N, C-alpha and C positions, 0 to 999 in steps of 0.2 A: 476605652480599655483595649489593649492588644491581646489577642488570643494566641495560644499555642495551637498549631494545626496538626491534625491527624487525618491522613487520607485513607478512606475505606473503599477499596476497589471490590465492588460487589459482583462476583462472577457466578452467582447461583442460578440465574435464569439461563436455561440452555437454548441453543438454536432450535428453531422449528424444523420439522422434517423437510420442509421445502428448502431452507437454507442449508441444512446438513447435506441434502442431496447435491447441492451445487458445490459445496466446498469440502465436505467430508470430515470437517473438524467437529469434535464433540463439545467444545466450549468456544465462546467468542474470544477468550483470552489467548487461545492457542492458534488462532488463525494467523498465518504468515503473510506479511506484506513487506516487500523489499527486504527480505532476509531477516526480518524481526517479527516476533509475535506481537499481536495487538496489545497484549498485557505488558510486554517490554516497552512498547511505544508509550503507553500511558505512564508507566513507572518512570521512563526517561523524561517526559514532560514535567512530572511532579518533582523529580530530582533537580532538573534545571531551574525550576522555580524556587528551590530551596526547601521543599517539603520532603523531609527524610523519614518521617514516621509514617510508614506505609503498611496497611493490612490488606491482604488478599483473601477475600472470603470465597472459598470453593464450595462449601456446603453449610448446612445449618449448625453443625458442630462448631465450625469456625465462628459463626454468628453468635452462638451462646458463649463461647470463650471471650469474644470481644465484648459482649454485653456485661460480663463480670468486670472487665477492666473499665468499661465506661461507668459502671455503678460506683467504682472506686476513684474515678478521675475527679480532678478539681474543676471548679466552675470556670476557670480561665482557659478552657480548651474548647475549640470548635472543630467540627468534623466535616470533611468534604467527602460525601458519599458519591461515588462515581460508578454507575452501573455499566458493566462490560458490554451491554448491547448498544451503547451509544459511543460514537467516536467524533471528535471535533474535526471539521473540515478546515478550521483555522487554528492549528495547534499553538501558534505563537500567542494568539489572543487568550487561549486557555492558560498558557503559562503566565501571562500577565495577570489574569484574574487570581490564580493561585498565589502568586507572589504578594498580592494585596489582601489575601484572605484573612490575615491576622487582624485586620482593621475593619472587618465586616460588622455591621450593626447588630448582627444576630442571624437567625435562620434566613437564608436568602437562596431562592431558586435561580440557577444560572440561565434558565430558559423556561418558557412555559412547558408543562409536562407533554411528552410525546408518547402516545400509546400507553399512558399510565406511568411511564418512567421519566426521570429527570435527574440531572446532576445538580446537587444542592449542597450548600454550606448549612450544616445543621448543628444546633445546640445539642447537648447530651440528651435533654428531655425529648427533643424531636427525633433523634436518631434511635432511641431505644425501641420504639414499636416496630422498626424495620429489621431488627437483628434476630429476634427469637426464632422465627420461621418464615421462609420466603413463600408467600402466597400471592399470585399475580393479581387477583381481584382485590385483596386487602391492600396491596401496595398501590394499586390504581386509586382506590377510594381515599387512602391516606394522603396521597399527593394532590388529589383534587381538593381536599380540605386545606392543605398547606397553600395551594394556589389562591384560595379565597382569603386567607388570613395573613400571609407572609409576603415579604418583598420578592419581586420577580425582576430579573434582567430581561425585560420584555423584548428587546431587540436581538436577543440570542447572539451576542458578539462572537461566540466560539463556533457557530454554525454546526451544531450537533446533528449527526445523521443517525437515523434509527436502523441498525443493522438487522433488525427482525423483519424489515420489509425488503422483499427481493429487489425492488427497483433501487432503493437507497443503498442496499448492500452492493449490488453490482456497480452502481455509480461510484461508490467509495473505493471499491477494489479495482476499478478499471485502470487505475494508475499504479497498480501494484508491481508490475514487471519493470525492472530497472533497464534503462537504456545503456548502451556502451558509452565509454567516456567521451567519444568525439561527437555524440549525438545528444540532442535534448528534446524531450517531449513536453509540451505544455497542454494540460487539459483545460479546455474551455467548456462552456455550457453544453453545446451540442457537437463539438468538434475536437479533434486532436491535431495539434500543430507540431510537426517535426522540423527541427532546425539543426544546422551544422555549419561549421566554418568551411567545410568542403563544399563550396557553392556549386561546383560543377556536378558533384554527386547528387545534390538536392535537385538541381534542374533536370538531371537525367531521370531521377525517380519520379518527379512530377510529370515529366513528359511521357513516361512509359505507358501509363493508362491511356493516354490520348492517341498513342500510335499502336497500341496492342491490337492484334486481330480481334474481330468481333466475337469469335468463339471463346476467347480467353476472358473477356470483360466480365462475365458473370462471376468469375473467381476473384476479381480484384475490387478494391474499394476505390471509387473515383477520387482523384486528387483535384484540388482547386485552390485558388487564392495564393498563387506563387508570389513570393516577395524576396527581394535581394537588395540589401542596403550597402553592399560593397564589402562588408565584414562577415556577415552570416546570410545564408539563404534559408527559406522555409517554405513549406506548403501545408495545406490543411486537408484532413479527411474526416468523414463522418465518425463521430464517437459512438461506438456500439457498446451498450451496457450488457455485455456477456462475459462470462469467465473464460480467460484464455487457457490454452492447453497447459502452459507452464504452471499456472496457478492451481489448476485441478490436479496436475501430476504430483506436485510437492505435498498436497494435502490428501493424497491417496483417494481422490474422488474420481479419477479417470479410470473407469472400469473397462472391461472387455468390450462391452457393447459400444461404448463411446469411442474406443479405439478403432473398432470395426467401421464405424461411420466416418471417422477421420480418414482411414485408409481408402475407403470407397470414394470419398471426395477427392483425395489426392490422385488416385488413378483416373478419375474422371478428368481431372486437370491435365494429366499426362496425355490422355487420349485426345483431348481437345486441341492440343498444340499442333499448329501446321508443321508439316515435315518437308525437309528437302535434303537431298543427297549432297554431302560435302566431303565425304571420305574420312577414313580412320585417322589419318595423320592430322587433319584439320581439327578433328574432335579432340585428339590428345593435346594438341598445342593450345587450344582454347581452354581445356580443363586445367592444363598446367599454369596458364596465365591467370585464370580466374580464381584458382584455389591456392596453389603454391606461390605464384607471383604476387597475389593480393596479400598473402601472409607476409612475404618478404618485404613488400613495400610498407606495410604497417609496422613491422619490426624495425625497419630502417628509420621510419618517422619517430617511433618511440625512443630509439637510441639517440636521436638527435636532440631529445629533450633532456633537461637537467635530471628529472626524476628517472628517466631511462638510463642515463649514464651512471647515476648512483647505484641503481639496482644491478646493472651490469658489473660494476666494480665489486659489489657484495658477492655476486655469484662467482666472479673470478677469484676472490680471496677465500672462498668457502670450500674448495675441494679440487680434485684433479680434473673435473669436467670443464673447468673454466667458465667464462661468461658466455653470453649469447653469441658474441662475435666469433668464438672459437668452435661452436658446435658445428658438426658436419651438416650439410644440407640434407633436406628430406629426400628420400629416393624418388625418382621420377615416376610418373603415372604410366 
């Protein structure tokens, strides 16, 4: 028998004070990752899998409302309850599971329970006890019972990560900041690999740590394992499970004290740099080349691409300012 599928995104369990202090968000669903909230990420996965019947439970009133609908639902419906404290590290696998959910044999746990929670395909009878009121201990006990009596995808194909644990949360969010179009970051188990088609830039970045003065090395991550295949070059660095400033800033978790610590470390870095006299003119020329010159070179590279030429044409046709090519140069430093 093929079921009709309803997704129940259960957002009623709130982040612990430890997680809230890191990220500042009041709900797991509102945490931003790569310019999208986690709630939007989950909804997007479900939509791509063809699941359009989506309920977002924000509190117990939503649960009671859904309970009434479930009581009136037909027997040919199955429910995917997805707790917001879990996120898949392999979203494509979750999408594939959801796409096949209509043919589930009945209640099926998508992984063994983690900290009492689990994403699961549930019949109406198995979903009802989870809707009336969210109670952590009751949910834990209920899922333990399901794990003993219902089918489990024991190999956890979706790679669910428990965002209630600080280590898992930081590991999941460590790839949250997007790179620029010409760079690519690949997260590995204990390292971050940065690659680019600008091979000379990658080699220069890799070499910088190894030639930097000893006084600056405490402020830098060591680079290792440089690779160059003739098309792209890359190097690796240690992957640190810490929230970066950008992530904390957009979640309003970057407070005055944290900013003071950042400034203190920044000025420590400035003070640690070796100094040499090169003159005002040389400083101005270097600043002009590394800031304005770099911007001009990247703009020229972009305008040499098809997408750049199309955008330039749109700007040219949109008003008296013209396209990028007609804009006056930025004033000198």
